[in-house]
All heavy atoms as TSV, in Angstrom:
chain	resi	resn	atom	element	x	y	z
A	1	MET	N	N	-34.573	3.603	-0.640
A	1	MET	CA	C	-34.561	4.829	0.090
A	1	MET	C	C	-33.092	5.317	0.402
A	1	MET	O	O	-32.784	6.423	0.218
A	1	MET	CB	C	-35.355	4.696	1.357
A	1	MET	CG	C	-35.356	5.854	2.270
A	1	MET	SD	S	-36.153	7.239	1.485
A	1	MET	CE	C	-35.870	8.533	2.655
A	2	ASP	N	N	-32.292	4.332	0.874
A	2	ASP	CA	C	-30.945	4.748	1.224
A	2	ASP	C	C	-30.118	5.255	0.042
A	2	ASP	O	O	-29.336	6.167	0.133
A	2	ASP	CB	C	-30.239	3.633	2.010
A	2	ASP	CG	C	-30.124	2.388	1.204
A	2	ASP	OD1	O	-31.000	2.134	0.310
A	2	ASP	OD2	O	-29.212	1.535	1.521
A	3	GLU	N	N	-30.262	4.589	-1.116
A	3	GLU	CA	C	-29.552	5.051	-2.321
A	3	GLU	C	C	-30.076	6.445	-2.820
A	3	GLU	O	O	-29.267	7.256	-3.237
A	3	GLU	CB	C	-29.629	4.031	-3.473
A	3	GLU	CG	C	-28.594	3.012	-3.485
A	3	GLU	CD	C	-28.893	1.860	-2.569
A	3	GLU	OE1	O	-30.086	1.732	-2.168
A	3	GLU	OE2	O	-27.994	1.076	-2.282
A	4	SER	N	N	-31.324	6.694	-2.675
A	4	SER	CA	C	-31.857	7.986	-3.173
A	4	SER	C	C	-31.321	9.098	-2.321
A	4	SER	O	O	-31.110	10.205	-2.825
A	4	SER	CB	C	-33.364	7.960	-3.180
A	4	SER	OG	O	-33.906	7.739	-1.875
A	5	VAL	N	N	-31.091	8.899	-1.065
A	5	VAL	CA	C	-30.579	9.965	-0.213
A	5	VAL	C	C	-29.103	10.129	-0.539
A	5	VAL	O	O	-28.622	11.283	-0.694
A	5	VAL	CB	C	-30.725	9.600	1.285
A	5	VAL	CG1	C	-29.952	10.525	2.192
A	5	VAL	CG2	C	-32.166	9.597	1.672
A	6	ALA	N	N	-28.337	9.070	-0.711
A	6	ALA	CA	C	-26.932	9.128	-0.901
A	6	ALA	C	C	-26.543	9.601	-2.341
A	6	ALA	O	O	-25.455	10.138	-2.515
A	6	ALA	CB	C	-26.261	7.807	-0.620
A	7	THR	N	N	-27.400	9.432	-3.296
A	7	THR	CA	C	-27.062	9.908	-4.714
A	7	THR	C	C	-27.064	11.429	-4.802
A	7	THR	O	O	-26.495	11.932	-5.747
A	7	THR	CB	C	-27.997	9.314	-5.735
A	7	THR	OG1	O	-29.364	9.603	-5.379
A	7	THR	CG2	C	-27.828	7.815	-5.880
A	8	GLY	N	N	-27.696	12.097	-3.892
A	8	GLY	CA	C	-27.679	13.536	-3.922
A	8	GLY	C	C	-26.265	14.128	-3.748
A	8	GLY	O	O	-25.972	15.242	-4.271
A	9	ILE	N	N	-25.449	13.457	-3.024
A	9	ILE	CA	C	-24.080	13.935	-2.767
A	9	ILE	C	C	-23.283	13.965	-4.060
A	9	ILE	O	O	-22.688	14.975	-4.458
A	9	ILE	CB	C	-23.414	13.129	-1.643
A	9	ILE	CG1	C	-24.157	13.272	-0.299
A	9	ILE	CG2	C	-21.929	13.609	-1.488
A	9	ILE	CD1	C	-23.779	12.301	0.744
A	10	PRO	N	N	-23.129	12.798	-4.736
A	10	PRO	CA	C	-22.340	12.843	-5.978
A	10	PRO	C	C	-22.992	13.607	-7.105
A	10	PRO	O	O	-22.251	14.033	-8.024
A	10	PRO	CB	C	-22.161	11.358	-6.340
A	10	PRO	CG	C	-23.219	10.683	-5.633
A	10	PRO	CD	C	-23.521	11.431	-4.400
A	11	LEU	N	N	-24.298	13.818	-7.096
A	11	LEU	CA	C	-24.883	14.589	-8.179
A	11	LEU	C	C	-24.402	16.063	-8.234
A	11	LEU	O	O	-24.591	16.713	-9.191
A	11	LEU	CB	C	-26.433	14.582	-8.040
A	11	LEU	CG	C	-27.100	13.369	-8.630
A	11	LEU	CD1	C	-28.622	13.329	-8.289
A	11	LEU	CD2	C	-26.849	13.273	-10.144
A	12	LEU	N	N	-23.822	16.514	-7.129
A	12	LEU	CA	C	-23.214	17.837	-7.141
A	12	LEU	C	C	-22.043	17.963	-8.132
A	12	LEU	O	O	-21.738	19.042	-8.571
A	12	LEU	CB	C	-22.755	18.234	-5.721
A	12	LEU	CG	C	-23.789	18.317	-4.658
A	12	LEU	CD1	C	-23.109	18.450	-3.292
A	12	LEU	CD2	C	-24.680	19.522	-4.908
A	13	TYR	N	N	-21.479	16.795	-8.463
A	13	TYR	CA	C	-20.312	16.841	-9.343
A	13	TYR	C	C	-20.564	16.064	-10.650
A	13	TYR	O	O	-19.574	15.615	-11.290
A	13	TYR	CB	C	-19.105	16.231	-8.596
A	13	TYR	CG	C	-18.700	17.113	-7.447
A	13	TYR	CD1	C	-19.082	16.800	-6.134
A	13	TYR	CD2	C	-18.030	18.306	-7.652
A	13	TYR	CE1	C	-18.741	17.654	-5.081
A	13	TYR	CE2	C	-17.737	19.147	-6.573
A	13	TYR	CZ	C	-18.095	18.803	-5.346
A	13	TYR	OH	O	-17.776	19.626	-4.290
A	14	GLY	N	N	-21.767	15.914	-11.055
A	14	GLY	CA	C	-22.081	15.448	-12.386
A	14	GLY	C	C	-22.201	13.906	-12.492
A	14	GLY	O	O	-22.162	13.176	-11.529
A	15	THR	N	N	-22.329	13.467	-13.741
A	15	THR	CA	C	-22.581	12.100	-14.046
A	15	THR	C	C	-21.376	11.216	-13.778
A	15	THR	O	O	-21.497	10.023	-13.512
A	15	THR	CB	C	-23.086	11.875	-15.446
A	15	THR	OG1	O	-22.090	12.412	-16.354
A	15	THR	CG2	C	-24.404	12.520	-15.656
A	16	ILE	N	N	-20.162	11.812	-13.810
A	16	ILE	CA	C	-18.955	10.972	-13.534
A	16	ILE	C	C	-19.057	10.500	-12.074
A	16	ILE	O	O	-18.832	9.327	-11.780
A	16	ILE	CB	C	-17.649	11.833	-13.776
A	16	ILE	CG1	C	-17.462	12.123	-15.181
A	16	ILE	CG2	C	-16.442	11.132	-13.168
A	16	ILE	CD1	C	-16.341	13.113	-15.503
A	17	ALA	N	N	-19.403	11.407	-11.183
A	17	ALA	CA	C	-19.492	11.078	-9.770
A	17	ALA	C	C	-20.643	10.090	-9.528
A	17	ALA	O	O	-20.539	9.172	-8.690
A	17	ALA	CB	C	-19.660	12.279	-8.922
A	18	LEU	N	N	-21.746	10.251	-10.221
A	18	LEU	CA	C	-22.901	9.363	-10.030
A	18	LEU	C	C	-22.565	7.979	-10.510
A	18	LEU	O	O	-22.933	6.958	-9.862
A	18	LEU	CB	C	-24.132	9.880	-10.794
A	18	LEU	CG	C	-25.415	9.162	-10.500
A	18	LEU	CD1	C	-25.748	9.256	-9.002
A	18	LEU	CD2	C	-26.520	9.751	-11.298
A	19	THR	N	N	-21.823	7.848	-11.619
A	19	THR	CA	C	-21.356	6.551	-12.118
A	19	THR	C	C	-20.423	5.887	-11.107
A	19	THR	O	O	-20.496	4.675	-10.793
A	19	THR	CB	C	-20.711	6.688	-13.517
A	19	THR	OG1	O	-21.602	7.318	-14.362
A	19	THR	CG2	C	-20.270	5.326	-14.034
A	20	ASN	N	N	-19.520	6.711	-10.554
A	20	ASN	CA	C	-18.587	6.172	-9.524
A	20	ASN	C	C	-19.350	5.713	-8.334
A	20	ASN	O	O	-19.026	4.725	-7.738
A	20	ASN	CB	C	-17.607	7.298	-9.116
A	20	ASN	CG	C	-16.521	7.506	-10.179
A	20	ASN	OD1	O	-16.295	6.690	-11.005
A	20	ASN	ND2	N	-15.894	8.694	-10.068
A	21	PHE	N	N	-20.428	6.395	-7.951
A	21	PHE	CA	C	-21.217	5.967	-6.804
A	21	PHE	C	C	-21.840	4.621	-7.051
A	21	PHE	O	O	-21.819	3.737	-6.208
A	21	PHE	CB	C	-22.327	6.981	-6.527
A	21	PHE	CG	C	-23.309	6.470	-5.488
A	21	PHE	CD1	C	-22.974	6.512	-4.170
A	21	PHE	CD2	C	-24.528	6.008	-5.862
A	21	PHE	CE1	C	-23.871	6.028	-3.205
A	21	PHE	CE2	C	-25.446	5.525	-4.930
A	21	PHE	CZ	C	-25.109	5.546	-3.594
A	22	GLY	N	N	-22.380	4.403	-8.270
A	22	GLY	CA	C	-22.986	3.158	-8.598
A	22	GLY	C	C	-21.956	1.976	-8.514
A	22	GLY	O	O	-22.301	0.910	-8.058
A	23	TYR	N	N	-20.784	2.256	-9.032
A	23	TYR	CA	C	-19.739	1.258	-8.980
A	23	TYR	C	C	-19.323	0.932	-7.524
A	23	TYR	O	O	-19.203	-0.197	-7.163
A	23	TYR	CB	C	-18.491	1.683	-9.729
A	23	TYR	CG	C	-17.325	0.785	-9.492
A	23	TYR	CD1	C	-17.301	-0.480	-10.142
A	23	TYR	CD2	C	-16.303	1.081	-8.695
A	23	TYR	CE1	C	-16.215	-1.347	-9.892
A	23	TYR	CE2	C	-15.263	0.256	-8.482
A	23	TYR	CZ	C	-15.202	-0.974	-9.039
A	23	TYR	OH	O	-14.182	-1.846	-8.831
A	24	LEU	N	N	-19.086	1.999	-6.728
A	24	LEU	CA	C	-18.676	1.776	-5.362
A	24	LEU	C	C	-19.752	1.066	-4.507
A	24	LEU	O	O	-19.454	0.204	-3.686
A	24	LEU	CB	C	-18.304	3.096	-4.699
A	24	LEU	CG	C	-17.036	3.763	-5.188
A	24	LEU	CD1	C	-16.935	5.170	-4.553
A	24	LEU	CD2	C	-15.866	2.960	-4.874
A	25	ASP	N	N	-20.985	1.436	-4.770
A	25	ASP	CA	C	-22.067	0.802	-4.053
A	25	ASP	C	C	-22.229	-0.675	-4.439
A	25	ASP	O	O	-22.580	-1.528	-3.604
A	25	ASP	CB	C	-23.409	1.537	-4.344
A	25	ASP	CG	C	-24.513	1.083	-3.414
A	25	ASP	OD1	O	-24.260	0.933	-2.198
A	25	ASP	OD2	O	-25.657	0.887	-3.879
A	26	LYS	N	N	-21.963	-1.030	-5.646
A	26	LYS	CA	C	-22.024	-2.426	-6.084
A	26	LYS	C	C	-20.833	-3.245	-5.652
A	26	LYS	O	O	-20.947	-4.312	-5.138
A	26	LYS	CB	C	-22.184	-2.451	-7.603
A	26	LYS	CG	C	-22.333	-3.814	-8.159
A	26	LYS	CD	C	-23.772	-4.266	-8.059
A	26	LYS	CE	C	-23.949	-5.550	-8.822
A	26	LYS	NZ	N	-25.229	-6.151	-8.532
A	27	ALA	N	N	-19.616	-2.664	-5.789
A	27	ALA	CA	C	-18.395	-3.412	-5.500
A	27	ALA	C	C	-18.046	-3.452	-4.019
A	27	ALA	O	O	-17.497	-4.440	-3.571
A	27	ALA	CB	C	-17.230	-2.835	-6.264
A	28	LYS	N	N	-18.438	-2.421	-3.326
A	28	LYS	CA	C	-18.190	-2.280	-1.879
A	28	LYS	C	C	-16.743	-2.566	-1.474
A	28	LYS	O	O	-16.451	-3.504	-0.689
A	28	LYS	CB	C	-19.136	-3.133	-1.079
A	28	LYS	CG	C	-20.589	-2.788	-1.291
A	28	LYS	CD	C	-21.438	-3.156	-0.188
A	28	LYS	CE	C	-22.921	-2.867	-0.422
A	28	LYS	NZ	N	-23.269	-1.579	-0.687
A	29	PRO	N	N	-15.759	-1.780	-2.010
A	29	PRO	CA	C	-14.383	-2.026	-1.663
A	29	PRO	C	C	-13.990	-1.457	-0.263
A	29	PRO	O	O	-14.638	-0.529	0.231
A	29	PRO	CB	C	-13.609	-1.262	-2.708
A	29	PRO	CG	C	-14.530	-0.116	-3.066
A	29	PRO	CD	C	-15.925	-0.702	-2.933
A	30	GLY	N	N	-13.049	-2.072	0.384
A	30	GLY	CA	C	-12.480	-1.548	1.661
A	30	GLY	C	C	-13.378	-1.321	2.772
A	30	GLY	O	O	-14.187	-2.165	3.199
A	31	ILE	N	N	-13.326	-0.089	3.264
A	31	ILE	CA	C	-14.137	0.297	4.440
A	31	ILE	C	C	-15.598	0.288	4.176
A	31	ILE	O	O	-16.449	0.078	5.092
A	31	ILE	CB	C	-13.684	1.695	4.929
A	31	ILE	CG1	C	-14.300	2.067	6.317
A	31	ILE	CG2	C	-14.006	2.753	3.911
A	31	ILE	CD1	C	-13.709	1.228	7.456
A	32	ILE	N	N	-16.035	0.414	2.980
A	32	ILE	CA	C	-17.478	0.409	2.612
A	32	ILE	C	C	-18.019	-0.983	2.899
A	32	ILE	O	O	-19.147	-1.088	3.462
A	32	ILE	CB	C	-17.650	0.813	1.134
A	32	ILE	CG1	C	-17.190	2.290	0.966
A	32	ILE	CG2	C	-19.120	0.735	0.738
A	32	ILE	CD1	C	-17.036	2.709	-0.432
A	33	ASP	N	N	-17.271	-1.999	2.554
A	33	ASP	CA	C	-17.763	-3.386	2.857
A	33	ASP	C	C	-17.778	-3.609	4.379
A	33	ASP	O	O	-18.696	-4.210	4.928
A	33	ASP	CB	C	-16.870	-4.417	2.212
A	33	ASP	CG	C	-17.348	-5.853	2.456
A	33	ASP	OD1	O	-18.572	-6.089	2.277
A	33	ASP	OD2	O	-16.505	-6.677	2.791
A	34	SER	N	N	-16.800	-3.078	5.104
A	34	SER	CA	C	-16.783	-3.250	6.560
A	34	SER	C	C	-17.973	-2.495	7.192
A	34	SER	O	O	-18.616	-3.078	8.085
A	34	SER	CB	C	-15.518	-2.634	7.104
A	34	SER	OG	O	-14.392	-3.269	6.615
A	35	LEU	N	N	-18.293	-1.363	6.693
A	35	LEU	CA	C	-19.477	-0.619	7.221
A	35	LEU	C	C	-20.767	-1.350	6.873
A	35	LEU	O	O	-21.698	-1.410	7.709
A	35	LEU	CB	C	-19.515	0.791	6.663
A	35	LEU	CG	C	-18.431	1.716	7.174
A	35	LEU	CD1	C	-18.492	3.006	6.337
A	35	LEU	CD2	C	-18.661	2.038	8.660
A	36	ASP	N	N	-20.882	-1.894	5.691
A	36	ASP	CA	C	-22.099	-2.612	5.274
A	36	ASP	C	C	-22.338	-3.891	6.021
A	36	ASP	O	O	-23.515	-4.259	6.280
A	36	ASP	CB	C	-22.019	-2.826	3.778
A	36	ASP	CG	C	-23.355	-3.349	3.234
A	36	ASP	OD1	O	-24.404	-2.754	3.570
A	36	ASP	OD2	O	-23.317	-4.335	2.481
A	37	SER	N	N	-21.299	-4.586	6.335
A	37	SER	CA	C	-21.461	-5.916	6.956
A	37	SER	C	C	-21.278	-5.963	8.457
A	37	SER	O	O	-21.406	-7.006	9.083
A	37	SER	CB	C	-20.463	-6.872	6.319
A	37	SER	OG	O	-19.142	-6.471	6.570
A	38	ASP	N	N	-21.005	-4.825	9.123
A	38	ASP	CA	C	-20.824	-4.805	10.574
A	38	ASP	C	C	-22.195	-4.709	11.262
A	38	ASP	O	O	-22.815	-3.674	11.313
A	38	ASP	CB	C	-19.968	-3.595	10.968
A	38	ASP	CG	C	-19.656	-3.571	12.476
A	38	ASP	OD1	O	-19.862	-4.637	13.131
A	38	ASP	OD2	O	-19.239	-2.522	12.928
A	39	HIS	N	N	-22.663	-5.820	11.792
A	39	HIS	CA	C	-23.904	-5.857	12.515
A	39	HIS	C	C	-23.697	-6.287	13.991
A	39	HIS	O	O	-24.627	-6.758	14.609
A	39	HIS	CB	C	-24.862	-6.854	11.837
A	39	HIS	CG	C	-25.212	-6.413	10.434
A	39	HIS	ND1	N	-25.949	-5.322	10.091
A	39	HIS	CD2	C	-24.814	-6.992	9.250
A	39	HIS	CE1	C	-26.063	-5.225	8.805
A	39	HIS	NE2	N	-25.347	-6.272	8.247
A	40	THR	N	N	-22.471	-6.050	14.499
A	40	THR	CA	C	-22.205	-6.415	15.882
A	40	THR	C	C	-22.968	-5.466	16.818
A	40	THR	O	O	-23.207	-4.334	16.517
A	40	THR	CB	C	-20.747	-6.337	16.160
A	40	THR	OG1	O	-20.233	-5.027	15.918
A	40	THR	CG2	C	-19.933	-7.318	15.296
A	41	GLU	N	N	-23.349	-5.986	17.960
A	41	GLU	CA	C	-23.990	-5.297	19.000
A	41	GLU	C	C	-25.260	-4.603	18.510
A	41	GLU	O	O	-25.599	-3.508	18.951
A	41	GLU	CB	C	-23.033	-4.277	19.666
A	41	GLU	CG	C	-21.831	-4.942	20.279
A	41	GLU	CD	C	-20.832	-3.906	20.782
A	41	GLU	OE1	O	-21.150	-2.693	20.773
A	41	GLU	OE2	O	-19.765	-4.341	21.167
A	42	GLY	N	N	-25.963	-5.213	17.557
A	42	GLY	CA	C	-27.200	-4.626	17.073
A	42	GLY	C	C	-27.097	-3.416	16.169
A	42	GLY	O	O	-28.036	-2.671	16.007
A	43	LYS	N	N	-25.931	-3.181	15.610
A	43	LYS	CA	C	-25.726	-2.014	14.689
A	43	LYS	C	C	-26.502	-2.169	13.441
A	43	LYS	O	O	-26.648	-3.279	12.882
A	43	LYS	CB	C	-24.258	-1.818	14.397
A	43	LYS	CG	C	-23.407	-1.420	15.509
A	43	LYS	CD	C	-21.979	-1.278	15.066
A	43	LYS	CE	C	-21.058	-0.964	16.212
A	43	LYS	NZ	N	-19.650	-0.914	15.765
A	44	CYS	N	N	-27.083	-1.031	12.963
A	44	CYS	CA	C	-27.733	-1.008	11.687
A	44	CYS	C	C	-27.123	0.046	10.833
A	44	CYS	O	O	-27.316	1.248	11.095
A	44	CYS	CB	C	-29.248	-0.733	11.887
A	44	CYS	SG	S	-30.171	-0.677	10.325
A	45	ASN	N	N	-26.349	-0.321	9.859
A	45	ASN	CA	C	-25.566	0.617	9.031
A	45	ASN	C	C	-26.181	0.749	7.612
A	45	ASN	O	O	-25.516	0.726	6.649
A	45	ASN	CB	C	-24.124	0.163	8.879
A	45	ASN	CG	C	-23.463	0.150	10.247
A	45	ASN	OD1	O	-23.718	0.924	11.105
A	45	ASN	ND2	N	-22.471	-0.748	10.406
A	46	THR	N	N	-27.488	0.915	7.578
A	46	THR	CA	C	-28.176	0.971	6.312
A	46	THR	C	C	-27.743	2.179	5.499
A	46	THR	O	O	-27.531	2.067	4.254
A	46	THR	CB	C	-29.695	1.037	6.509
A	46	THR	OG1	O	-30.079	-0.083	7.282
A	46	THR	CG2	C	-30.453	1.042	5.215
A	47	PHE	N	N	-27.589	3.291	6.095
A	47	PHE	CA	C	-27.270	4.544	5.357
A	47	PHE	C	C	-25.803	4.858	5.269
A	47	PHE	O	O	-25.328	5.472	4.333
A	47	PHE	CB	C	-27.975	5.735	5.952
A	47	PHE	CG	C	-29.458	5.701	5.768
A	47	PHE	CD1	C	-30.343	5.295	6.838
A	47	PHE	CD2	C	-30.050	6.050	4.577
A	47	PHE	CE1	C	-31.692	5.253	6.708
A	47	PHE	CE2	C	-31.408	6.010	4.438
A	47	PHE	CZ	C	-32.221	5.597	5.459
A	48	ILE	N	N	-25.002	4.507	6.304
A	48	ILE	CA	C	-23.626	4.975	6.417
A	48	ILE	C	C	-22.727	4.428	5.280
A	48	ILE	O	O	-21.898	5.226	4.765
A	48	ILE	CB	C	-23.021	4.683	7.787
A	48	ILE	CG1	C	-21.753	5.449	7.979
A	48	ILE	CG2	C	-22.774	3.221	7.965
A	48	ILE	CD1	C	-21.890	6.902	8.148
A	49	ASP	N	N	-22.933	3.244	4.798
A	49	ASP	CA	C	-22.103	2.792	3.676
A	49	ASP	C	C	-22.413	3.581	2.413
A	49	ASP	O	O	-21.488	3.912	1.647
A	49	ASP	CB	C	-22.207	1.248	3.466
A	49	ASP	CG	C	-23.615	0.874	3.020
A	49	ASP	OD1	O	-24.599	1.425	3.513
A	49	ASP	OD2	O	-23.693	0.017	2.086
A	50	ASP	N	N	-23.666	3.918	2.168
A	50	ASP	CA	C	-24.036	4.679	0.988
A	50	ASP	C	C	-23.559	6.114	1.101
A	50	ASP	O	O	-23.128	6.760	0.093
A	50	ASP	CB	C	-25.482	4.645	0.788
A	50	ASP	CG	C	-25.972	3.225	0.375
A	50	ASP	OD1	O	-25.197	2.581	-0.278
A	50	ASP	OD2	O	-27.118	2.858	0.761
A	51	ILE	N	N	-23.560	6.693	2.313
A	51	ILE	CA	C	-23.054	8.039	2.485
A	51	ILE	C	C	-21.548	8.113	2.219
A	51	ILE	O	O	-21.078	9.028	1.544
A	51	ILE	CB	C	-23.387	8.547	3.955
A	51	ILE	CG1	C	-24.871	8.604	4.199
A	51	ILE	CG2	C	-22.698	9.885	4.222
A	51	ILE	CD1	C	-25.652	9.577	3.408
A	52	VAL	N	N	-20.817	7.098	2.719
A	52	VAL	CA	C	-19.374	7.059	2.453
A	52	VAL	C	C	-19.125	6.879	0.966
A	52	VAL	O	O	-18.248	7.534	0.385
A	52	VAL	CB	C	-18.681	5.936	3.300
A	52	VAL	CG1	C	-17.272	5.728	2.864
A	52	VAL	CG2	C	-18.799	6.250	4.730
A	53	CYS	N	N	-19.942	6.019	0.300
A	53	CYS	CA	C	-19.832	5.882	-1.208
A	53	CYS	C	C	-20.052	7.236	-1.889
A	53	CYS	O	O	-19.336	7.535	-2.828
A	53	CYS	CB	C	-20.815	4.853	-1.684
A	53	CYS	SG	S	-20.437	3.139	-1.422
A	54	GLY	N	N	-21.073	7.900	-1.422
A	54	GLY	CA	C	-21.386	9.204	-2.038
A	54	GLY	C	C	-20.285	10.249	-1.871
A	54	GLY	O	O	-19.979	10.971	-2.822
A	55	ILE	N	N	-19.715	10.260	-0.687
A	55	ILE	CA	C	-18.614	11.247	-0.452
A	55	ILE	C	C	-17.383	10.855	-1.265
A	55	ILE	O	O	-16.748	11.744	-1.926
A	55	ILE	CB	C	-18.271	11.282	1.042
A	55	ILE	CG1	C	-19.461	11.946	1.799
A	55	ILE	CG2	C	-16.993	12.096	1.309
A	55	ILE	CD1	C	-19.340	11.826	3.286
A	56	ALA	N	N	-17.040	9.630	-1.311
A	56	ALA	CA	C	-15.895	9.136	-2.147
A	56	ALA	C	C	-16.136	9.417	-3.641
A	56	ALA	O	O	-15.230	9.873	-4.303
A	56	ALA	CB	C	-15.592	7.705	-1.875
A	57	ALA	N	N	-17.336	9.159	-4.109
A	57	ALA	CA	C	-17.652	9.384	-5.514
A	57	ALA	C	C	-17.646	10.859	-5.836
A	57	ALA	O	O	-17.172	11.253	-6.903
A	57	ALA	CB	C	-19.011	8.745	-5.836
A	58	ALA	N	N	-18.119	11.660	-4.952
A	58	ALA	CA	C	-18.142	13.133	-5.168
A	58	ALA	C	C	-16.694	13.665	-5.242
A	58	ALA	O	O	-16.336	14.487	-6.099
A	58	ALA	CB	C	-18.886	13.842	-4.091
A	59	ALA	N	N	-15.829	13.167	-4.325
A	59	ALA	CA	C	-14.410	13.546	-4.388
A	59	ALA	C	C	-13.796	13.166	-5.684
A	59	ALA	O	O	-13.039	13.952	-6.270
A	59	ALA	CB	C	-13.659	12.951	-3.201
A	60	CYS	N	N	-14.022	11.951	-6.175
A	60	CYS	CA	C	-13.491	11.503	-7.444
A	60	CYS	C	C	-13.998	12.320	-8.572
A	60	CYS	O	O	-13.290	12.666	-9.560
A	60	CYS	CB	C	-13.778	10.026	-7.640
A	60	CYS	SG	S	-12.912	8.932	-6.564
A	61	GLY	N	N	-15.270	12.639	-8.559
A	61	GLY	CA	C	-15.896	13.486	-9.617
A	61	GLY	C	C	-15.306	14.870	-9.635
A	61	GLY	O	O	-15.069	15.445	-10.694
A	62	ARG	N	N	-15.063	15.444	-8.479
A	62	ARG	CA	C	-14.476	16.789	-8.434
A	62	ARG	C	C	-13.055	16.735	-8.979
A	62	ARG	O	O	-12.698	17.653	-9.750
A	62	ARG	CB	C	-14.459	17.245	-6.982
A	62	ARG	CG	C	-13.838	18.643	-6.851
A	62	ARG	CD	C	-13.840	19.122	-5.429
A	62	ARG	NE	N	-12.969	20.262	-5.281
A	62	ARG	CZ	C	-13.400	21.478	-5.073
A	62	ARG	NH1	N	-14.683	21.735	-4.938
A	62	ARG	NH2	N	-12.546	22.467	-4.994
A	63	LEU	N	N	-12.298	15.724	-8.632
A	63	LEU	CA	C	-10.991	15.585	-9.179
A	63	LEU	C	C	-11.000	15.440	-10.684
A	63	LEU	O	O	-10.179	16.036	-11.447
A	63	LEU	CB	C	-10.234	14.423	-8.569
A	63	LEU	CG	C	-9.789	14.583	-7.145
A	63	LEU	CD1	C	-9.240	13.289	-6.581
A	63	LEU	CD2	C	-8.728	15.697	-7.018
A	64	ALA	N	N	-11.953	14.643	-11.192
A	64	ALA	CA	C	-12.029	14.446	-12.663
A	64	ALA	C	C	-12.411	15.712	-13.372
A	64	ALA	O	O	-11.861	15.985	-14.457
A	64	ALA	CB	C	-13.061	13.373	-12.923
A	65	HIS	N	N	-13.304	16.458	-12.794
A	65	HIS	CA	C	-13.711	17.745	-13.497
A	65	HIS	C	C	-12.653	18.828	-13.418
A	65	HIS	O	O	-12.592	19.711	-14.236
A	65	HIS	CB	C	-15.033	18.249	-12.894
A	65	HIS	CG	C	-16.213	17.502	-13.410
A	65	HIS	ND1	N	-16.616	17.508	-14.697
A	65	HIS	CD2	C	-17.082	16.633	-12.738
A	65	HIS	CE1	C	-17.717	16.742	-14.826
A	65	HIS	NE2	N	-17.976	16.200	-13.654
A	66	ASN	N	N	-11.835	18.792	-12.411
A	66	ASN	CA	C	-10.783	19.807	-12.213
A	66	ASN	C	C	-9.507	19.444	-12.895
A	66	ASN	O	O	-8.625	20.279	-13.027
A	66	ASN	CB	C	-10.508	20.065	-10.729
A	66	ASN	CG	C	-11.645	20.766	-10.059
A	66	ASN	OD1	O	-12.434	21.448	-10.717
A	66	ASN	ND2	N	-11.692	20.685	-8.741
A	67	ASN	N	N	-9.367	18.238	-13.379
A	67	ASN	CA	C	-8.153	17.800	-14.046
A	67	ASN	C	C	-8.288	18.029	-15.533
A	67	ASN	O	O	-8.740	17.197	-16.282
A	67	ASN	CB	C	-7.878	16.304	-13.744
A	67	ASN	CG	C	-6.552	15.883	-14.298
A	67	ASN	OD1	O	-5.713	16.693	-14.638
A	67	ASN	ND2	N	-6.362	14.545	-14.402
A	68	VAL	N	N	-7.885	19.153	-15.978
A	68	VAL	CA	C	-7.974	19.539	-17.385
A	68	VAL	C	C	-6.610	19.291	-18.081
A	68	VAL	O	O	-5.622	19.925	-17.623
A	68	VAL	CB	C	-8.456	20.977	-17.598
A	68	VAL	CG1	C	-8.496	21.395	-19.107
A	68	VAL	CG2	C	-9.711	21.262	-16.915
A	69	PRO	N	N	-6.531	18.424	-19.080
A	69	PRO	CA	C	-5.260	18.221	-19.698
A	69	PRO	C	C	-4.635	19.473	-20.358
A	69	PRO	O	O	-5.437	20.335	-20.797
A	69	PRO	CB	C	-5.558	17.153	-20.783
A	69	PRO	CG	C	-6.889	16.590	-20.428
A	69	PRO	CD	C	-7.584	17.652	-19.598
A	70	GLU	N	N	-3.379	19.542	-20.417
A	70	GLU	CA	C	-2.696	20.719	-20.995
A	70	GLU	C	C	-3.099	20.918	-22.467
A	70	GLU	O	O	-3.211	22.058	-22.935
A	70	GLU	CB	C	-1.167	20.530	-20.918
A	70	GLU	CG	C	-0.656	20.689	-19.513
A	70	GLU	CD	C	-0.791	22.102	-18.985
A	70	GLU	OE1	O	-0.610	23.066	-19.714
A	70	GLU	OE2	O	-1.117	22.224	-17.789
A	71	PHE	N	N	-3.305	19.820	-23.216
A	71	PHE	CA	C	-3.581	19.971	-24.634
A	71	PHE	C	C	-4.939	20.537	-24.916
A	71	PHE	O	O	-5.253	21.010	-26.018
A	71	PHE	CB	C	-3.412	18.645	-25.405
A	71	PHE	CG	C	-4.353	17.569	-24.919
A	71	PHE	CD1	C	-5.621	17.428	-25.410
A	71	PHE	CD2	C	-3.879	16.633	-23.991
A	71	PHE	CE1	C	-6.450	16.443	-24.950
A	71	PHE	CE2	C	-4.721	15.585	-23.552
A	71	PHE	CZ	C	-5.969	15.507	-23.999
A	72	SER	N	N	-5.841	20.597	-23.930
A	72	SER	CA	C	-7.201	21.132	-24.151
A	72	SER	C	C	-7.325	22.565	-23.617
A	72	SER	O	O	-8.404	23.142	-23.750
A	72	SER	CB	C	-8.257	20.231	-23.534
A	72	SER	OG	O	-8.123	20.222	-22.085
A	73	LYS	N	N	-6.257	23.125	-23.072
A	73	LYS	CA	C	-6.282	24.493	-22.611
A	73	LYS	C	C	-6.031	25.441	-23.811
A	73	LYS	O	O	-5.249	25.127	-24.709
A	73	LYS	CB	C	-5.236	24.705	-21.516
A	73	LYS	CG	C	-5.581	24.020	-20.236
A	73	LYS	CD	C	-4.532	24.310	-19.217
A	73	LYS	CE	C	-4.882	23.582	-17.896
A	73	LYS	NZ	N	-3.842	23.769	-16.855
A	74	PRO	N	N	-6.665	26.616	-23.797
A	74	PRO	CA	C	-6.452	27.507	-24.883
A	74	PRO	C	C	-4.983	28.071	-24.897
A	74	PRO	O	O	-4.371	28.267	-23.818
A	74	PRO	CB	C	-7.431	28.648	-24.692
A	74	PRO	CG	C	-7.858	28.500	-23.254
A	74	PRO	CD	C	-7.626	27.095	-22.833
A	75	LEU	N	N	-4.455	28.345	-26.063
A	75	LEU	CA	C	-3.096	28.934	-26.159
A	75	LEU	C	C	-3.168	30.377	-25.761
A	75	LEU	O	O	-4.119	31.094	-26.075
A	75	LEU	CB	C	-2.575	28.784	-27.573
A	75	LEU	CG	C	-2.452	27.364	-28.092
A	75	LEU	CD1	C	-2.130	27.326	-29.572
A	75	LEU	CD2	C	-1.408	26.596	-27.309
A	76	LYS	N	N	-2.085	30.844	-25.136
A	76	LYS	CA	C	-2.025	32.261	-24.742
A	76	LYS	C	C	-1.403	33.112	-25.792
A	76	LYS	O	O	-0.639	32.817	-26.588
A	76	LYS	CB	C	-1.213	32.390	-23.463
A	76	LYS	CG	C	-1.894	31.746	-22.296
A	76	LYS	CD	C	-1.040	31.911	-21.029
A	76	LYS	CE	C	-1.800	31.270	-19.899
A	76	LYS	NZ	N	-1.071	31.444	-18.662
């Protein structure tokens, strides 16, 4: 359930973002791991780590789609 909600965010930016989401969700680098493993004081972070993964993946996907190399632009 938590992945299905969070995959909607990167799907706005295509399959590049969705692939990035899968990688981030599996590897859990940096703050994502901290959010996933923080259970102090009865915290339940089931959704927040996936939401952060989705936002990061969407940002990467947007950058990837907006970065058009010079050689693929039409000549003027």
